[in-house]
C-alpha positions as CSV (number, residue, x, y, z in Angstrom):
1,M,11.9,5.8,-3.3
2,I,10.0,8.6,-0.9
3,S,12.1,9.3,2.6
4,L,10.4,10.8,5.6
5,N,12.4,12.3,8.3
6,S,9.7,13.5,9.5
7,P,6.2,11.6,9.4
8,L,4.5,14.8,8.7
9,K,6.2,15.8,5.7
10,T,4.3,15.3,2.6
11,P,5.8,14.0,-0.2
12,K,5.0,13.7,-3.8
13,N,3.4,10.3,-4.7
14,K,4.5,8.2,-7.2
15,K,2.5,4.9,-8.7
16,V,4.7,2.0,-9.5
17,E,2.7,-0.8,-11.2
18,M,3.0,-4.5,-10.4
19,K,1.5,-7.2,-12.2
20,N,-1.4,-4.6,-12.6
21,K,-1.8,-3.5,-9.2
22,S,0.6,-0.6,-7.6
23,L,1.8,-1.9,-4.2
24,K,3.2,0.1,-1.6
25,I,5.4,-0.8,0.9
26,I,6.3,1.5,4.0
27,I,10.0,0.5,5.5
28,I,10.2,1.5,9.4
29,D,13.7,1.5,10.5
30,D,16.5,4.2,11.8
31,N,19.2,2.4,10.0
32,I,19.6,4.6,7.0
33,A,21.7,2.3,5.7
34,M,19.4,-0.5,5.7
35,T,16.2,1.6,4.4
36,T,18.5,2.5,1.3
37,L,19.4,-1.2,0.6
38,L,15.6,-2.0,1.5
39,S,14.3,0.4,-1.0
40,T,16.8,-0.4,-3.4
41,L,15.9,-4.2,-3.5
42,L,12.0,-3.4,-3.5
43,E,12.2,-0.7,-6.1
44,L,14.5,-3.4,-8.6
45,E,10.9,-5.2,-8.0
46,N,8.6,-2.6,-9.1
47,F,7.5,-1.9,-5.5
48,E,6.7,2.0,-4.6
49,V,8.8,2.6,-1.5
50,I,8.6,5.5,1.5
51,T,10.8,5.0,4.0
52,I,10.6,6.4,7.7
53,N,13.9,6.9,9.4
54,N,12.5,9.1,12.8
55,I,9.3,7.5,14.2
56,F,7.0,9.5,16.2
57,E,4.5,7.3,17.3
58,K,2.0,10.2,18.1
59,N,2.0,10.7,14.1
60,M,2.5,7.3,13.2
61,K,-0.8,6.1,12.7
62,Q,-1.9,9.3,10.6
63,T,1.4,8.8,8.5
64,I,0.4,5.1,7.6
65,K,-3.2,6.1,6.9
66,Y,-2.0,9.1,4.4
67,H,0.5,6.7,2.3
68,N,-2.2,3.5,2.7
69,P,0.3,1.2,2.0
70,D,-0.2,-2.7,1.0
71,A,2.5,-3.6,3.4
72,M,5.1,-2.7,5.9
73,I,8.3,-4.0,7.0
74,I,9.1,-2.5,10.6
75,D,12.7,-3.1,12.3
76,F,12.0,-4.7,15.8
77,H,14.9,-2.5,17.4
78,I,13.9,1.1,16.4
79,S,15.6,3.9,19.0
80,G,13.2,5.4,21.3
81,S,9.6,3.6,20.0
82,D,8.0,0.5,21.2
83,R,7.4,-0.7,17.8
84,L,5.1,-4.0,19.3
85,E,3.0,-1.1,20.2
86,I,3.3,0.1,16.2
87,V,2.3,-3.3,15.4
88,K,-0.5,-3.8,17.8
89,T,-1.9,0.0,16.5
90,I,-2.3,-1.0,13.1
91,K,-3.9,-4.3,13.4
92,S,-6.6,-3.4,16.1
93,D,-7.5,-0.2,13.5
94,P,-10.3,-1.4,11.1
95,S,-9.0,1.2,8.3
96,L,-5.7,0.0,8.5
97,H,-6.0,-3.8,9.6
98,K,-5.3,-5.2,6.4
99,I,-2.1,-3.8,6.0
100,K,0.7,-6.6,5.6
101,V,3.5,-6.1,8.7
102,I,6.5,-7.6,8.5
103,V,9.0,-7.6,11.3
104,A,12.7,-7.7,11.4
105,S,14.8,-8.3,13.6
106,G,18.6,-9.4,14.5
107,T,17.3,-11.6,16.9
108,N,14.9,-14.2,16.9
109,M,11.7,-12.3,18.1
110,Y,8.9,-14.1,16.2
111,K,6.5,-14.9,19.1
112,E,6.8,-11.5,20.5
113,S,5.9,-10.5,16.8
114,M,3.1,-12.8,16.2
115,R,1.6,-12.4,19.1
116,V,1.0,-8.7,18.2
117,G,-0.2,-9.4,14.9
118,A,2.3,-9.6,12.8
119,D,2.0,-11.2,9.3
120,Y,5.4,-12.6,9.3
121,F,8.9,-12.2,10.9
122,I,12.2,-12.3,9.3
123,Q,15.5,-12.5,10.8
124,K,18.7,-10.4,10.1
125,P,20.5,-11.1,8.1
126,F,18.2,-12.8,5.9
127,M,18.4,-13.7,1.9
128,P,16.9,-10.7,-0.4
129,S,14.9,-13.7,-2.1
130,E,13.4,-14.8,1.2
131,L,11.9,-11.1,1.8
132,L,10.4,-10.8,-1.9
133,N,8.9,-14.0,-1.7
134,N,6.9,-13.2,1.5
135,L,6.4,-9.9,0.7
136,K,4.6,-10.8,-2.5
137,L,2.8,-13.9,-1.0
138,L,1.1,-11.7,1.7
139,T,0.3,-8.8,-0.7
140,T,-1.3,-11.0,-3.1
141,Q,-3.2,-13.1,-0.3
142,D,-7.3,-12.3,-0.5
143,G,-8.9,-11.1,2.9
144,D,-7.1,-10.6,5.9
């Protein structure tokens, strides 16, 4: 797991193979316990995981471009940030729009998440298998 407490910190990247394709996931959540649990779950499934606990919107796009993930899991209730604006920014940028975005929340924010372009919404608490199945499905789909 690569953890970024500051989005501008440059970590050493490691490549992890999954079915002959390296899949990289960014988790954006200010709850360190949640990012640790999700990271462990995803690493057990051979995903490369990058966590971002402190979010600075002005640097977010640059950070995401630098890591070039296949997918992102973003918590809807991140402190001090308009997370829907982050999703909108990713989906409207031609260099980022193919990144699959999963929004997670303890309350039903499905409509809001889909309206800004999220690829999937998952309500907490969720079963690990639901997240894994949908993440794998999203990252193996062809096209946008």
